[in-house]
C-alpha positions as CSV (number, residue, x, y, z in Angstrom):
1,X,32.7,58.9,-2.0
2,X,32.8,61.8,0.5
3,X,31.4,64.2,-2.1
4,X,28.6,61.8,-2.8
5,X,27.8,61.5,0.9
6,X,27.7,65.2,1.2
7,X,25.5,65.5,-1.8
8,X,23.1,62.9,-0.4
9,X,23.0,64.6,3.0
10,X,22.3,67.9,1.4
11,X,19.5,66.4,-0.7
12,X,18.1,64.7,2.4
13,X,18.1,68.0,4.4
14,X,16.5,69.8,1.4
15,X,13.9,67.1,1.1
16,X,13.0,67.3,4.8
17,X,12.8,71.1,4.6
18,X,10.5,70.8,1.6
19,X,8.2,68.2,3.2
20,X,8.0,70.4,6.4
21,X,7.1,73.5,4.4
22,X,4.6,71.6,2.3
23,X,3.0,69.6,5.1
24,X,3.7,71.8,8.1
25,X,5.1,68.8,9.9
26,X,6.7,70.9,12.7
27,X,3.1,71.7,13.8
28,X,2.3,68.0,13.9
29,X,5.2,67.6,16.2
30,X,3.9,70.4,18.5
31,X,0.5,68.8,18.5
32,X,1.9,65.4,19.4
33,X,3.9,66.8,22.2
34,X,0.9,68.7,23.7
35,X,-1.8,66.1,23.2
36,X,0.4,63.1,23.8
37,X,2.0,64.4,27.0
38,X,-1.4,65.4,28.5
39,X,-2.8,61.9,27.8
40,X,0.2,60.1,29.2
41,X,0.2,62.2,32.4
42,X,-3.5,61.8,32.8
43,X,-3.4,58.0,32.4
44,X,-0.6,57.7,34.9
45,X,-2.3,59.9,37.4
46,X,-5.6,58.1,37.1
47,X,-4.0,54.7,37.5
48,X,-2.1,55.9,40.6
49,X,-5.3,57.6,42.1
50,X,-3.5,60.9,42.0
51,X,-5.4,63.1,39.5
52,X,-5.8,65.9,42.0
53,X,-3.0,68.5,41.3
54,X,-2.2,68.6,45.0
55,X,0.0,65.7,44.3
56,X,2.0,67.6,41.7
57,X,2.7,70.3,44.3
58,X,3.6,67.7,46.8
59,X,6.0,66.0,44.5
60,X,7.9,69.2,43.8
61,X,7.9,70.2,47.4
62,X,9.4,66.9,48.5
63,X,12.0,66.6,45.7
64,X,15.5,67.9,46.5
65,X,15.7,69.2,43.0
66,X,12.7,71.5,43.2
67,X,11.8,72.0,46.9
68,X,13.7,75.3,47.3
69,X,12.9,76.5,43.8
70,X,10.5,79.5,43.7
71,X,7.0,78.6,42.7
72,X,5.1,81.9,43.4
73,X,6.4,85.4,43.2
74,X,4.2,88.1,44.6
75,X,4.8,91.6,45.8
76,X,8.5,91.1,46.4
77,X,8.1,87.7,48.2
78,X,9.3,84.4,46.7
79,X,7.4,81.4,47.9
80,X,9.3,78.1,47.2
81,X,7.6,74.9,46.4
82,X,8.3,73.6,49.9
83,X,7.0,76.8,51.6
84,X,3.9,76.8,49.4
85,X,3.2,73.1,50.3
86,X,3.6,73.9,54.0
87,X,1.2,76.9,53.7
88,X,-1.3,74.7,51.8
89,X,-1.2,72.0,54.6
90,X,-1.7,74.7,57.2
91,X,-4.6,76.4,55.4
92,X,-6.1,73.0,54.7
93,X,-6.0,72.1,58.4
94,X,-7.6,75.5,59.2
95,X,-10.4,74.9,56.6
96,X,-11.1,71.4,57.9
97,X,-10.8,71.9,61.6
98,X,-12.0,75.4,62.1
99,X,-14.7,75.6,59.4
100,X,-15.7,72.0,58.9
101,X,-14.8,71.8,55.2
102,X,-15.0,68.2,54.0
103,X,-14.4,66.3,50.8
104,X,-17.0,67.1,48.1
105,X,-17.8,70.5,49.6
106,X,-17.9,73.6,47.3
107,X,-16.2,76.7,48.9
108,X,-16.5,80.1,47.2
109,X,-13.3,82.2,46.9
110,X,-13.9,85.9,46.2
111,X,-10.3,87.2,45.9
112,X,-8.0,89.5,43.9
113,X,-4.7,88.0,42.8
114,X,-2.6,87.2,45.8
115,X,-0.5,84.5,47.3
116,X,-3.3,83.8,49.8
117,X,-5.7,83.0,46.9
118,X,-3.3,80.4,45.6
119,X,-2.8,78.9,49.1
120,X,-6.5,78.6,49.8
121,X,-7.2,77.2,46.3
122,X,-4.7,74.4,46.8
123,X,-5.7,73.9,50.4
124,X,-9.2,73.2,49.2
125,X,-7.8,70.6,46.8
126,X,-5.7,69.2,49.7
127,X,-8.9,68.4,51.7
128,X,-10.8,67.1,48.8
129,X,-13.1,70.2,48.4
130,X,-13.8,72.2,45.2
131,X,-13.1,75.9,44.9
132,X,-15.6,78.2,43.1
133,X,-13.7,81.2,41.7
134,X,-15.9,84.3,42.0
135,X,-15.3,87.3,39.7
136,X,-14.0,89.8,42.2
137,X,-15.5,92.7,40.2
138,X,-19.0,91.6,41.0
139,X,-21.3,93.3,43.5
140,X,-25.0,93.3,44.3
141,X,-27.3,91.0,42.4
142,X,-24.6,89.4,40.1
143,X,-22.5,88.6,43.2
144,X,-25.5,87.1,45.0
145,X,-26.4,85.1,42.0
146,X,-22.9,83.7,41.6
147,X,-22.6,82.7,45.2
148,X,-26.0,81.1,45.2
149,X,-25.3,79.2,41.9
150,X,-22.2,77.6,43.4
151,X,-24.2,76.0,46.2
152,X,-21.4,76.9,48.6
153,X,-22.2,77.3,52.3
154,X,-18.8,78.9,53.0
155,X,-17.4,82.0,51.2
156,X,-13.9,83.3,51.9
157,X,-13.5,86.9,50.9
158,X,-10.5,89.1,50.3
159,X,-10.6,92.0,52.8
160,X,-10.2,94.4,49.8
161,X,-13.7,93.2,48.7
162,X,-15.4,93.3,52.1
163,X,-17.4,96.4,51.1
164,X,-19.3,94.3,48.6
165,X,-20.7,92.2,51.4
166,X,-23.6,94.5,51.9
167,X,-26.6,93.7,54.1
168,X,-28.6,93.0,51.0
169,X,-26.1,90.4,49.8
170,X,-25.8,88.7,53.2
171,X,-29.6,88.8,53.6
172,X,-30.2,87.1,50.3
173,X,-27.8,84.3,51.3
174,X,-28.7,83.2,54.8
175,X,-27.2,79.8,54.4
176,X,-23.8,81.1,53.5
177,X,-21.1,81.8,56.1
178,X,-18.8,84.6,55.1
179,X,-15.3,84.7,56.3
180,X,-13.3,87.8,55.5
181,X,-9.7,86.8,55.2
182,X,-8.3,89.7,57.2
183,X,-4.7,89.8,58.3
184,X,-5.8,88.4,61.6
185,X,-7.6,85.5,60.0
186,X,-4.7,84.9,57.6
187,X,-2.3,84.7,60.6
188,X,-4.7,82.2,62.2
189,X,-4.7,80.0,59.1
190,X,-0.9,80.3,58.8
191,X,-0.5,79.2,62.4
192,X,-2.6,76.1,62.1
193,X,-0.7,72.8,62.4
194,X,0.2,71.5,59.0
195,X,-1.8,68.3,58.4
196,X,-1.6,66.0,55.4
197,X,-4.9,64.2,55.3
198,X,-5.3,60.6,54.0
199,X,-5.4,60.1,50.3
200,X,-9.0,59.0,50.6
201,X,-10.2,62.5,51.1
202,X,-8.7,63.5,47.7
203,X,-10.2,60.5,45.8
204,X,-11.2,61.4,42.3
205,X,-13.4,58.8,40.6
206,X,-12.8,60.1,37.1
207,X,-10.7,62.7,35.3
208,X,-13.9,64.2,34.2
209,X,-14.8,65.0,37.8
210,X,-15.2,68.6,38.9
211,X,-11.9,70.3,39.9
212,X,-13.0,74.0,39.9
213,X,-16.1,76.1,39.2
214,X,-15.2,79.0,37.0
215,X,-17.8,81.4,35.8
216,X,-18.6,82.7,32.4
217,X,-18.1,86.4,31.8
218,X,-21.8,87.3,32.2
219,X,-21.7,89.8,29.3
220,X,-24.9,88.4,27.9
221,X,-26.6,87.6,31.2
222,X,-25.8,86.5,34.7
223,X,-22.6,84.5,35.1
224,X,-22.9,80.7,34.9
225,X,-20.6,78.4,36.9
226,X,-18.8,76.1,34.3
227,X,-17.5,72.8,35.6
228,X,-13.8,72.6,34.9
229,X,-12.7,69.0,35.0
230,X,-9.3,67.6,36.1
231,X,-8.8,66.4,32.5
232,X,-9.3,69.9,31.1
233,X,-6.7,71.3,33.5
234,X,-4.2,68.7,32.4
235,X,-4.8,69.5,28.7
236,X,-4.7,73.3,29.3
237,X,-1.5,73.0,31.3
238,X,0.2,70.8,28.8
239,X,-0.7,73.1,26.0
240,X,1.4,75.8,27.7
241,X,4.2,73.5,29.0
242,X,4.9,71.8,25.7
243,X,3.7,74.6,23.4
244,X,6.0,77.1,25.1
245,X,8.7,74.6,26.1
246,X,8.5,75.7,29.7
247,X,11.5,74.7,31.8
248,X,12.2,74.8,35.5
249,X,14.1,78.1,35.2
250,X,11.3,79.9,33.4
251,X,9.2,82.6,35.1
252,X,5.7,83.0,33.8
253,X,4.2,86.5,34.3
254,X,0.5,86.7,35.2
255,X,-1.0,90.0,36.2
256,X,-4.3,91.8,37.0
257,X,-5.6,91.7,33.4
258,X,-5.3,88.0,33.9
259,X,-7.1,87.5,37.2
260,X,-6.9,84.1,38.8
261,X,-10.7,83.7,38.7
262,X,-10.3,83.4,34.9
263,X,-9.4,80.0,33.5
264,X,-6.5,81.3,31.4
265,X,-4.6,82.5,34.5
266,X,-5.5,79.6,36.7
267,X,-5.7,76.5,34.4
268,X,-3.1,77.6,32.0
269,X,-0.9,80.0,33.9
270,X,-0.5,78.6,37.4
271,X,-1.2,74.9,36.4
272,X,1.4,74.9,33.6
273,X,4.0,76.4,35.9
274,X,3.2,73.8,38.5
275,X,3.7,70.9,36.0
276,X,7.0,72.4,34.7
277,X,8.4,73.1,38.1
278,X,8.8,76.7,37.1
279,X,7.8,80.0,38.8
280,X,4.7,82.1,38.3
281,X,4.9,85.9,39.0
282,X,1.6,87.3,40.1
283,X,0.6,90.9,39.9
284,X,-2.4,92.5,41.6
285,X,-2.9,95.3,39.2
286,X,-2.2,95.8,35.5
287,X,-0.7,99.0,34.4
288,X,0.9,99.8,31.0
289,X,3.3,102.1,32.9
290,X,4.7,99.4,35.2
291,X,4.2,96.2,33.1
292,X,7.7,96.0,31.6
293,X,9.3,97.3,34.7
294,X,7.8,94.4,36.7
295,X,8.7,92.0,33.9
296,X,12.3,93.1,34.1
297,X,12.4,93.0,37.9
298,X,11.0,89.4,38.0
299,X,13.2,88.3,35.0
300,X,10.0,86.9,33.4
301,X,10.7,84.8,30.3
302,X,7.0,84.7,29.2
303,X,3.7,86.2,29.9
304,X,0.0,85.6,29.5
305,X,-2.2,88.1,27.7
306,X,-5.9,88.2,26.8
307,X,-8.1,90.5,24.7
308,X,-6.6,93.9,24.0
309,X,-3.7,93.7,26.4
310,X,-1.0,93.7,23.7
311,X,-2.7,96.6,22.0
312,X,-2.6,98.7,25.1
313,X,1.1,97.9,25.6
314,X,1.8,98.8,22.0
315,X,0.1,102.2,21.9
316,X,1.8,103.5,25.1
317,X,4.8,105.8,24.8
318,X,8.2,104.2,24.9
319,X,9.8,103.9,28.3
320,X,13.0,105.8,28.4
321,X,15.8,105.4,31.0
322,X,15.9,108.7,32.8
323,X,19.7,108.5,33.3
324,X,21.0,107.1,30.1
325,X,18.2,108.1,27.7
326,X,18.0,104.5,26.5
327,X,14.8,103.1,25.0
328,X,13.8,100.2,27.3
329,X,11.2,98.6,25.1
330,X,13.4,95.5,24.4
331,X,15.3,95.4,27.7
332,X,13.7,92.3,29.2
333,X,14.0,88.5,29.1
334,X,10.5,87.7,27.6
335,X,10.9,85.3,24.7
336,X,7.3,84.2,24.3
337,X,3.8,85.7,24.9
338,X,0.8,83.3,25.2
339,X,-2.8,84.2,25.2
340,X,-5.9,84.8,23.0
341,X,-7.2,87.9,21.3
342,X,-4.0,89.3,19.6
343,X,-5.4,90.8,16.4
344,X,-3.6,90.8,13.1
345,X,-3.4,94.6,13.1
346,X,-1.4,94.5,16.4
347,X,0.5,91.3,15.9
348,X,3.6,92.5,14.1
349,X,3.7,95.9,15.8
350,X,3.8,94.3,19.2
351,X,6.4,91.7,18.2
352,X,8.7,94.2,16.6
353,X,8.4,97.0,19.2
354,X,9.2,94.7,22.2
355,X,11.4,92.1,20.4
356,X,9.1,89.2,21.2
357,X,10.4,86.1,19.4
358,X,7.3,83.8,19.6
359,X,3.5,84.2,19.9
360,X,1.5,81.3,21.2
361,X,-2.1,82.3,20.3
362,X,-4.8,79.9,21.5
363,X,-8.5,79.5,21.4
364,X,-10.5,77.9,24.2
365,X,-13.5,78.5,26.4
366,X,-13.9,77.6,30.1
367,X,-16.8,75.3,29.3
368,X,-15.6,74.4,25.8
369,X,-14.8,70.9,24.6
370,X,-11.8,71.7,22.4
371,X,-8.8,73.9,22.5
372,X,-6.9,75.2,19.4
373,X,-3.5,76.9,19.2
374,X,-1.1,78.6,16.8
375,X,2.7,78.6,17.6
376,X,4.1,81.4,15.5
377,X,7.6,82.8,15.0
378,X,6.8,84.7,11.8
379,X,3.9,86.6,10.2
380,X,2.7,83.7,8.0
381,X,0.0,82.8,10.5
382,X,-0.5,86.1,12.3
383,X,-4.0,86.4,13.6
384,X,-4.7,82.7,13.3
385,X,-6.1,80.9,16.4
386,X,-5.0,77.5,15.1
387,X,-2.2,76.2,12.9
388,X,-1.7,72.6,12.1
389,X,0.2,70.1,10.0
390,X,-1.5,67.7,7.7
391,X,-1.9,65.0,10.4
392,X,-3.0,67.2,13.3
393,X,-5.4,69.1,11.0
394,X,-7.0,65.8,10.2
395,X,-7.3,64.9,13.9
396,X,-8.9,68.3,14.7
397,X,-11.3,67.9,11.7
398,X,-12.3,64.5,13.0
399,X,-13.3,65.9,16.4
400,X,-14.9,69.2,15.2
401,X,-16.6,70.9,12.3
402,X,-17.4,74.4,11.0
403,X,-21.1,74.4,10.0
404,X,-23.0,76.9,8.0
405,X,-25.0,79.3,10.2
406,X,-28.4,80.9,9.9
407,X,-27.5,84.4,11.1
408,X,-31.2,85.3,11.4
409,X,-31.9,82.6,14.0
410,X,-28.2,82.4,15.3
411,X,-28.4,78.6,14.9
412,X,-26.7,76.2,12.6
413,X,-28.4,76.1,9.2
414,X,-30.3,72.9,8.4
415,X,-31.1,71.6,5.0
416,X,-34.9,71.7,4.7
417,X,-34.9,68.3,2.9
418,X,-32.7,66.3,5.3
419,X,-32.9,68.3,8.5
420,X,-29.1,68.0,8.8
421,X,-26.5,70.7,9.0
422,X,-23.9,71.3,6.3
423,X,-20.2,71.8,6.7
424,X,-18.9,75.2,5.6
425,X,-16.5,75.2,2.7
426,X,-12.8,76.1,3.2
427,X,-12.6,79.9,3.6
428,X,-16.3,80.1,4.5
429,X,-17.2,81.3,8.0
430,X,-19.5,79.2,10.2
431,X,-20.0,78.0,13.7
432,X,-17.4,75.7,15.3
433,X,-19.1,72.6,16.8
434,X,-17.2,69.8,18.6
435,X,-18.3,66.2,18.6
436,X,-19.4,64.6,21.8
437,X,-20.1,61.0,22.7
438,X,-23.9,60.8,21.9
439,X,-24.5,58.5,24.9
440,X,-22.2,60.2,27.4
441,X,-21.8,63.9,26.5
442,X,-20.3,64.5,30.0
443,X,-17.2,62.7,29.0
444,X,-16.1,65.8,27.0
445,X,-18.5,68.5,28.1
446,X,-19.3,68.8,31.8
447,X,-21.6,71.8,31.3
448,X,-22.8,74.2,34.0
449,X,-23.0,73.3,37.6
450,X,-26.7,72.9,38.7
451,X,-28.0,74.3,35.4
452,X,-29.1,71.5,33.1
453,X,-31.1,73.9,30.9
454,X,-28.0,76.0,30.2
455,X,-26.0,72.8,29.6
456,X,-28.5,71.4,27.2
457,X,-28.7,74.7,25.3
458,X,-25.0,74.2,24.3
459,X,-25.6,70.8,22.7
460,X,-27.0,70.3,19.2
461,X,-28.4,66.9,18.3
462,X,-28.9,65.4,14.8
463,X,-26.2,67.6,13.3
464,X,-24.9,65.2,10.6
465,X,-26.8,62.0,11.4
466,X,-29.7,61.0,13.7
467,X,-28.9,61.1,17.4
468,X,-25.4,62.5,17.2
469,X,-24.3,65.2,19.7
470,X,-22.2,68.3,19.2
471,X,-21.1,71.1,21.5
472,X,-22.0,74.5,20.1
473,X,-19.1,77.0,20.7
474,X,-21.1,80.1,19.8
475,X,-18.1,81.3,17.8
476,X,-17.8,81.9,14.0
477,X,-14.5,80.5,12.6
478,X,-13.1,79.7,9.2
479,X,-10.3,77.5,7.8
480,X,-8.0,79.5,5.5
481,X,-8.8,79.4,1.8
482,X,-5.5,77.9,0.7
483,X,-5.4,74.8,2.8
484,X,-2.4,75.7,4.9
485,X,-3.8,74.5,8.2
486,X,-4.7,77.9,9.6
487,X,-7.9,78.6,11.5
488,X,-9.2,82.1,12.0
489,X,-11.7,83.6,14.4
490,X,-14.4,85.7,12.7
491,X,-16.8,86.7,15.4
492,X,-19.1,85.8,18.3
493,X,-22.5,84.8,17.0
494,X,-24.2,87.4,19.0
495,X,-21.8,90.1,17.8
496,X,-22.1,89.5,14.0
497,X,-24.9,91.7,12.7
498,X,-26.9,91.8,9.4
499,X,-27.1,94.9,7.3
500,X,-28.5,95.2,3.7
501,X,-28.9,91.4,3.6
502,X,-25.2,90.9,4.4
503,X,-23.5,89.5,7.5
504,X,-21.0,91.8,9.0
505,X,-18.2,90.4,11.3
506,X,-17.4,93.0,14.0
507,X,-13.9,91.4,14.5
508,X,-13.0,91.7,10.8
509,X,-14.2,95.4,10.6
510,X,-12.3,96.2,13.8
511,X,-9.1,94.6,12.4
512,X,-9.4,96.7,9.2
513,X,-10.0,99.9,11.0
514,X,-7.2,99.1,13.5
515,X,-4.6,99.4,10.7
516,X,-5.3,103.2,10.4
517,X,-2.3,105.0,11.9
518,X,-4.5,107.2,14.1
519,X,-6.6,104.4,15.6
520,X,-5.6,103.2,19.0
521,X,-8.6,100.9,19.5
522,X,-11.8,100.0,17.5
523,X,-14.8,98.4,19.1
524,X,-17.4,97.5,16.4
525,X,-21.0,96.7,16.9
526,X,-24.4,96.9,15.1
527,X,-27.1,99.3,16.3
528,X,-30.8,99.3,15.6
529,X,-32.2,102.5,14.1
530,X,-35.7,103.8,13.9
531,X,-37.5,102.8,10.6
532,X,-34.6,100.6,9.5
533,X,-34.3,96.8,9.2
534,X,-31.2,95.0,10.5
535,X,-28.4,96.7,12.4
536,X,-26.2,99.5,11.1
537,X,-22.5,99.4,11.7
538,X,-21.1,101.6,14.4
539,X,-17.5,101.8,15.8
540,X,-16.4,103.2,19.1
541,X,-12.9,104.6,18.3
542,X,-10.1,105.7,20.5
543,X,-7.7,107.9,18.5
544,X,-4.3,109.3,19.1
545,X,-5.4,113.0,19.2
546,X,-7.8,114.9,21.4
547,X,-10.3,115.8,18.7
548,X,-11.4,114.3,15.4
549,X,-10.5,116.9,12.7
550,X,-12.2,117.1,9.3
551,X,-9.0,115.7,7.7
552,X,-9.0,112.7,10.1
553,X,-12.7,112.0,9.6
554,X,-12.2,112.0,5.8
555,X,-9.1,109.8,6.2
556,X,-11.0,107.3,8.3
557,X,-13.9,107.2,5.8
558,X,-11.5,106.5,2.9
559,X,-9.6,103.9,4.9
560,X,-12.8,102.1,5.7
561,X,-13.9,102.2,2.0
562,X,-10.6,101.0,0.8
563,X,-10.3,98.0,3.2
564,X,-13.9,96.8,3.6
565,X,-16.8,95.8,1.4
566,X,-19.4,98.6,1.0
567,X,-21.9,96.9,3.3
568,X,-19.4,96.6,6.1
569,X,-18.2,100.2,6.2
570,X,-19.4,101.6,9.5
571,X,-22.1,104.2,9.1
572,X,-21.4,105.7,12.5
573,X,-18.4,106.7,14.5
574,X,-18.3,107.2,18.2
575,X,-15.1,108.9,19.5
576,X,-14.3,107.7,23.0
577,X,-11.8,109.3,25.3
578,X,-9.4,106.5,26.0
579,X,-8.7,102.8,25.2
580,X,-10.2,100.1,27.3
581,X,-13.3,101.9,28.5
582,X,-15.7,99.2,27.4
583,X,-13.7,96.3,28.6
584,X,-14.2,93.4,31.1
585,X,-11.8,92.7,33.9
586,X,-9.8,90.6,31.4
587,X,-9.4,93.3,28.8
588,X,-12.0,91.8,26.5
589,X,-14.2,94.3,24.7
590,X,-17.9,94.6,25.7
591,X,-20.5,95.6,23.2
592,X,-23.9,95.2,24.9
593,X,-23.9,98.6,26.6
594,X,-22.8,100.4,23.4
595,X,-25.4,98.5,21.4
596,X,-28.2,99.5,23.8
597,X,-27.2,103.1,23.6
598,X,-27.5,103.0,19.8
599,X,-26.5,106.4,18.4
600,X,-28.9,108.5,20.4
601,X,-26.8,111.6,21.2
602,X,-28.6,111.9,24.6
603,X,-27.0,108.5,25.6
604,X,-23.5,109.1,24.4
605,X,-22.1,110.2,27.8
606,X,-20.3,113.1,26.3
607,X,-18.8,111.2,23.3
608,X,-18.9,112.8,19.9
609,X,-20.9,110.9,17.2
610,X,-20.4,111.1,13.4
611,X,-22.2,109.6,10.5
612,X,-21.1,108.8,6.9
613,X,-22.4,111.5,4.6
614,X,-21.0,112.4,1.1
615,X,-17.9,110.3,1.4
616,X,-16.8,111.5,4.9
617,X,-17.9,111.4,8.5
618,X,-19.9,114.4,9.6
619,X,-21.3,115.4,13.1
620,X,-24.4,113.6,14.1
621,X,-26.5,115.4,16.8
622,X,-30.0,115.7,18.2
623,X,-31.3,117.3,15.0
624,X,-30.2,114.3,12.9
625,X,-31.5,111.8,15.5
626,X,-34.9,113.4,15.5
627,X,-35.0,113.3,11.7
628,X,-34.2,109.6,11.9
629,X,-36.9,109.0,14.5
630,X,-39.4,110.8,12.3
631,X,-38.6,108.6,9.4
632,X,-37.1,111.4,7.3
633,X,-33.7,109.6,6.9
634,X,-33.1,106.5,4.9
635,X,-29.7,104.9,5.0
C-alpha cells in the first residue's frame, strides 16, 4: 500500500509539473496575486473613504510593528515611518497655514530626488492637494510650458534648480508664486506644528480621481501632464509588491536614473514600498562607479531600472577590492531587478555577471490603460515584456488587442470594405490597443490634464464594431509565434521606419547589433536622404575601442548581414564617443536629434560616419554627401 501511495504521489507531482509547463499556471498565479490584491485593497479603501495613500503611511506610522521601521533611506539618514509621518504633518501644516494650499489645489514640485521631495509630496496628499511632478531637467520654454499646463499657482523648487527660475520664466508665469525650498525654508517647514486635518479634506470621490500629475517625456513635443489616478497607483504598486514578493525587511533601491518625477520611481518604487511596509533607498545621482557600492551599503534586496541602465552596468569594468583583489560583482544582497527596457542582448549577461536571480520586466505608460509584466528566472522569456498562463493570457486578450498597422499613416489599418481594424496574427507585429468603456472612457483612461485634444488623439473609435473605444498605446508589440504566452516589444510607432517597401524595427535591429562583442550600445534610427524615398537605416554605435579599425568595420557589416534581413541592415554607422550620450534623464534612448542630423558630416559633432560599400563599412565624408545631394548616388 505504501508503495502504491508513493507511486500515486509521484504521478500527481509529475502531472502537476506537466500541466504547469504546458499551461504556465504559475504565471496565472502571479497574475491573480497582483490583480486580485489590487482590486481587494482598492475596494476596501473606497468603502472606508481612504483611497488617499496618506492613510497607508499613517497606518504604518501608528502601528507598533512598523512605526520604527525605516521607510526612507537617503544620504546616510534613515527616516522611519513614524518620523516620515511627523514630517508630512508638519510640511502639510506649513503648506496650508503659510501658503494657503487647500483641497483640490495643484502644486508643482520641481525637485531632484531627496527626502524633502517625498515629505512635500505626501504633505500635499495630507491636505487634499495634488502634486504635479516637474521634470527637473527642464529649463526655459519647456519648463514654462510644464508649469503653465499644470494650472498650479504655487511652485516649490529645489534650491539646486533655482538657476532655472530665470526672469523670462518668472515673467511668463505672473500668476505662479515660486518658493525655493532653501535650507532656511526647509527648517521653517520642519518647525511647523504637526497638524492632522480632518478626513474631509482628503475626500476622494472615486478611485479614478487625480492623485498626481506626471508628465510625458516630451521627446516628440512639449511634455504633457498625464492624470495618474489613485486606482492606477494601487495597481502599479501591487504589481511590484506581489510580483517581487516584497516583505517588510526588503530595501528597494531607487536612484537618479529613476527620478521621482517619473511614474516608475514614484508609483511603482515608493508606493510599492509603502504598501509592503518596507524601505526605499533613494539616490540623488546615478553612477556606474558607485551603484553597487551604494547597493551594498544599504543592503538593497532589489532595485528599479529603466532603459539602458542594466547595459551601462554590464559594460563597466569589474569592481575589484583594493585590499583582497576580490571581484565584487556578486557581493551584494540584490535578488531581483524590476523595470522596463532590458533588451535580450543584455539580459543574460547582466544576470550572470551580477548573480541576479530574478528579472521582473514590465510594460506600462504613465497615461496608459494597461500594464503587462514578465516574471522570469530563466532565459525562456528573456526580452519579453509580458508572460502569462492560459487563463491570464485570455484575460489580457479580452481587454486588449494587437491590430495591424498602416506604417505610412502610423494609424491602425482599416479594411476598406468594413472600415474596421483587423487583429494581427500570432507572431505578427501591430499596435497595442486597450479597450475602454465606450460611454465612459475616463473610467480607465484619464488622459491629459486640461488638454482634451491630446486626450482624444489617444482614443480610436469604431475599431471592431460601431461606437467602441480603444486606447492607442503608440507601441508596436507581438505575441510569440508558438503560443507560449510571451509578449514582445517591437518598436515605438514613430521610430519604426520604412525602407525598400519594408518596415524596419529599430529595437530589433539594435538588439541584433548589440550581440556583437565590440558593441557597447546601439541606437538605431531612420534618416531621410536626398533623392531617396523612405528612410535609410543608421545606427549610432558606442564601441569598446577608441577607433573603428577596418577589421572591426568589416566584422560589424558581416554581423549585421548574418543576423538581419537585407533590408534591415543599417546603411550607415555613426561612431559615438561613449554610451548614454543620446539618453533622457531616465536612460531611455532619444532618436529625434540624431534623425534630424541625418548623415550630413557637417552635423556630426565630431563623430565619424561610415556607409555600407562592397560588403563593409567605409568612411563617409563631405565628398560622398555632396555626391548624394547631387543625385549621383543611388542606394
